[in-house]
N, C-alpha and C positions, 0 to 999 in steps of 0.2 A: 369411817369410810361417809361421803358425802352421800347424798340421794340418789344421783346422778350416775354415779358410778356403782352402787350398789344395785343401781335398776337394770346396768349396762351387766352387770355379771348375771343375776341373778335371771332375770329377762331380756335375753340376746337378740331374738325376735324381734319382739317391740320396741328394744329400743334402736335396733339397727335401722327400721321402718318408720320409727318415729323421728329419730334424727335428721334421716335421707329427708322427710317430707316437711319438719318444718325446719330447716335449714333454708330449702330451696323457695318453699311456699307456692308450690306449681302447686294450682288446683288440679290438674289433669293426671295425678300420679296418685298411681291404683298403688295404693297406701292400706296398712293394717288390716290387709283378707286376714277373713275369721281363721284362716287355719294358724297364721301368725299366732291370732289370739289365744286360742286352743293349746297351739303347743306350749306358749307357757305355761298357761295355767294347768295344763296336767304335768309340766315338770315341774313346777311349784307347788306341786298337789293343792290346787285349789280347789275346793268345792263349791264357790259362790264370784262371781266377778260383779262388781259397781262401779257405771258409769255414769257419777255424780255431776251434776250440770252447774257451772261457778258462773260469775258474770262475763265471761268470756271462754270458749268452750267448755273441758270435763277433765276431771277428775278418775283414772282410772284406777280400782283399789281394786283388792283380792283377797277374801278370805281364806286363809292358812293356817292349817291345823284350829279354826274358830278364832281366830283374832284378824281383826282387819289390818290390810297392810298397804299405805298410802302405795303403789308403784309407781305410778307416769301422770305428770298431766297433758292433756290431748287437745291440741289449737282446735277452732270452731270448725276448719275444714274437712281433716283426718277423722274428727271424732263425728261428723254428721255423716260422713261417708261409711263409716264402721257399722254405726247406729241403722241406717237403711238397709247396709248392706244383711244384716240382724233380722233387721225385720222381713225383707224379703223370704230370706228362709226359713221363715216362721209361720209363711202365707198372712203376713199383717200388712196391712197399706202402709208405706212410708211416709205420705201425709202423715206432718205433727199430730195429733192425735189431743183430745181437751178432756177424755175419760179415760183409766185406767184399760188396758188391752194386754192381756196372756197369749202368748203360743208357743211353741214348740220346734222341733225340728231332729234330725237324727244326724249322724256326721263321722264318717270312720276317718281317722287320722292314724296312720303307724298300726295298722290291722289290729286297732281299739276301737268299735263301736258305741260313740258319747251320744249319751240323750241328753239336750240340751235346751232348756225351758225359759222362756223369756217373760219379764214382768216390765210393763212401760208405765211408767205414773206420770204426768204433768206434776212440774215445780215450778216453783217463782221464774227461776233462768233457764227452764227450760225442758225438754224431757230426760227424767232419770229409767235408767237400763238396769236391771236386775237379774243376775243371769248364771240360772244353776247348773252344773255340768255335773251330770250321773256316770260314772263308769259302772262298766260292766262288775255284776258282782263277783266273776271268776270263778276262784277255787271257795267252795262254801266254808265258813267258819264254825269252829268250835268253840262251846260254851268257855272253852282254855282262851281260845285265841283271842273272844270276844272280852274277858279279862277277869272272869268271874271267879271270887274267890273259890275254896274248896268246898267251904259249909254251901252257899249259893248253889256251887255245881252240885253239891249235891239233892240238894231242896229239888232243882229241875230235874236232874237227873230219875230221880224216883218219881215223879209227877208224870213226864216223859213214859215211864217203863206201864202206867195206866192210869193215863190220861182221864179227868171227871170233871165235874163241875167249870167253874171260870176262872179263867187265867187272866192277869190284864198286865198291863208295861207303863207304868207312869212315870212322867216325869213334862218338861215343858218342851215346845218346838225346836225341833234341831238337834235332838242328844240323843239319838240312835234307836228307839223305841219299835221302828220299823225293819231295823237290822237284824233285833234282838226278836223279833215276832219271827221273821224269815225264817232266822238259825233252828227256832226250836220245830218250824214247821221243814224246813228240810231234816232233821233227823224224825219226822212223824212220816214224814211221804215213803219210808218202806217198809210201814206197819200194814196191816192189813185191812186199814181204816178208810172210808171213802171220805177223803178231805177237800173241802169248798171256802175261798176267799169273796169276799164281797172289801173290794176297795175303791177307794177317791182318792189319786188313779190306784193303777197297779204300777208297782213301781218297779219290781223285779220280776222276769219269769221264772219258776219253777214245775221244770219236766216232771208231771205225774200228779201233780193236783189243782183242780179248774179255778181259776182265776175270772172273776166276774169285776166287770167297772161299772162302776155306778154313775148313772148319765140322766141327770133330769131332766133331758129334755126333750129323752122320748118316752121320759114314765117309768125310768128304773132307778127311783130315791132310793133311798137307803132303809124305809121302813117298806116299801114294795121291795125289794130285790130281798130282801130276808124273808118275807113269807113266801117268796117264791122259791127260795135256797132250802127252806124248809120240805118243799114239795120232791126237790129231789133225793130226800131221804140221808142227806150226809151223817157222818160217827162227826169230825169236829168241823165247826164252822170259826171263819177269821172272819171279823167286821172290820178292821182296819180302827180308824177312830171312834171314839165315844165322845161326841161334841155336845148333844142338847138331849132335851129328853125322849126325844125320838129317837136317837139313839140307842139311848140307856135302856128303854123299855125294850124296844126291838132286842137286843141283847139279853135281857132278865128272861124276856119268854121263848129264845131259843135255850138261855140254860135250866128253864124248867121243863124242858121236854125231855130233859135227861142226855141231852148232846154235850158234849165239849167246845166252849163258849170260848174264844182268844181274842185280844182286843188293845186297843190303847188306851190313854188315858190323862188330861193333863190335872195333875195331882204334885203339891211340891216333894212328898216323900208317901212311903206303902199306906199308912195310916190315914193320910189324910183323901186317898182315895176312895174307903167307906162314904167320909162328910162329903167327899165329888156326888158319890150315887146316891146318897139319901135326897139331896140338892136336886138330880135329875129322875126324885119322882119315886126309887123304888123302898120300896121299906126296909124294915130293920127282918122280917121274916125271910122277903126274896134274898137279899146279902146273906146273912148268916145262914140260906140253906142252900145256896148254888155259889157265893166264893171262894176258891181252892190254895190259889196264888196270886200275891202281887207282888211285882217286880219293879222295884224305884230305879231311877239311872240319872248320873249326868255327866255329861263329855268335859272333860279336861284335858291340858295340852302336858305331853310327856315332856321329862325333862332332858334335854339331850345327854346320852349315852358319854357321848366324848368327850364335853366338856364340863360336866356338872361335877358340882364342889360343895364340902361345907361348909358353913360362915356362920358368922356370933348370930344367934335369932334378932333381928332386928324390932324397933317399937311397935310396930300396924303390925306386925306376928305376935307381939308379946299382949298386946290390946286384943286383937282376936284369940286367943286362947284365954286371958283372961274373964274375957264375958262368958266365953262356953263355959266357964270352972274348968277346963285344962289344964293336966297338968303340962310343963314349960320346959320344952328341952335349951340346953345353952347353945347347943346350934341346930341350925335348917339347912335343904340343901337348895345351891343356887346354881344355876348356868350362866357365863357371861357371853357367850358366844361363839364360833367357831364358824369352820370352814362348813363344816359338814351339815350344821343347822343353820346357815347365811346366817351366821349372826344374830340371831333371834332368841336362842336360849333352849329353845323347844323343837322336839323331831318328834310331827306324829301326834293324837289321841289315842285317849283310852278313857274307859268307862269305868263312874265309880257305882255300887251295886249296891241292893237290899233286895233280898228273896222274905216275905214272910208266908210261911205254908202257916195257915189256918189250924189250931187245933180244934179241941173240943170245947177249951174255956175260951177260948176268942170269938166263937161261936155265938156261947152264950151270954157274954156280954154285949154283944153286938144285940142283940134278942135283947138285952133288959133296956140299951140306947145309949150306952156307954160313950162319953163324946171323947174326943182324939188325946188328950192329956189322959184318962185314966188308957186307953189304952196302949199308948206309950210307958204309961207307968208298970203298966204288968208284962207288957214285952220287954222291958229292961233290967225286970225283976226274973225274969225269967232266960237272962243272955241273950238275946237277940241283940245280933251285932247291927245297929242302925248307919242311913247313911252314911251319917256323920261320922261314925265308927270306922268304917272301912277306909269314908278317904281320909282323916288323921291317920288310919296303918299306912296310907298309899304316900302320904308325907312325909313320916319318918321313914320310908325305906328309899325313900331318894327318888321314886317312881314319876312324880310331880309335886308342886309346891302349895304350902297355904294359900299363899294369892291366889291359886287356881282355884280353889275351895272358895275360896270366898266368892272371887269370879262366878263362879258356879251355884252360890245361892246357899251351899252349906253353913248348916248353923244359925238360920234364922228363926225367928219366934219359932218355938214351938216344935222345933224338929228333937 
């Protein structure tokens, strides 16, 4: 199926509007209304939209299940009107800017309240527009819904029964760390604990929890906000993302007061979180005294259950497993694509998790300044399932593919 036919099938409103506008080349056509754009984006399960400038016009792209898909080329006239519509709705000046800009607006579509966030950046051929489309959380996830293996579920449920110390959720940007933290908060809100969050920004509203948004323009910085929150006498504090020495120091100070501290962090796996906290200025005594749980995660595309099939293992997968020094199966899973998955071979995403509950020996090694390699060897010897171990298990079961694990960075040096 050619690109034009695929677009007409998968994005009917956009294809219809674009065809009419570009065929007639009428500058006064009210085409490409924002509602049409969002309607097709929601139907396609897109999390992000991109209007990438070209020499003439734009290319509309969607991120579906984590992968970028080219949707439609957009002529200069309709594309400029669409960008101006979005700018106006987000409270931005429609005049082209030479500086990056950000804005947001809410939009109700078929009784769904969407939170739409815009980022504009000037490029060589014009303005690039990135659009994040956030849907309401709806029914809250359970740990099973998120894809936690039973061992990891047991670790987190045991911690939720009596949460203490510091829990960190780690991974790169866009892997669902906030969703995991919100799921844990949702389970905690039924308890008798006083829970407060400090977020930048607040992603979803959770009834029964006091959520505060960082606002540097009025002096509510991360550090100042954390100090203020302690005066509210919380039992549990979620600080969103720990991204620098200031936020790491604030998180460490909160945990040292005996409160439960939850946050997210950028690290390549659970053990690497210790190295990051060291680089952010926390000493080994502080880390060993406070760190209780580290969850590491990645998002991978889920193979379409309607068309997945086993196929002989290819050369790329063989080399990948050889490099990891892992056993090589004769067959792997693959999905050629069907109507159910719009020909993509994948349908939705799931997460690969690792949950590390630090024990007495782990704390002792941290106090001794043990490097990542020593900590990983110790965990492997005690039978701990790493992020890579859980990913390979999911690939063997046909949940995802080895290619998705490579794209997610599993098996990188040191893991």
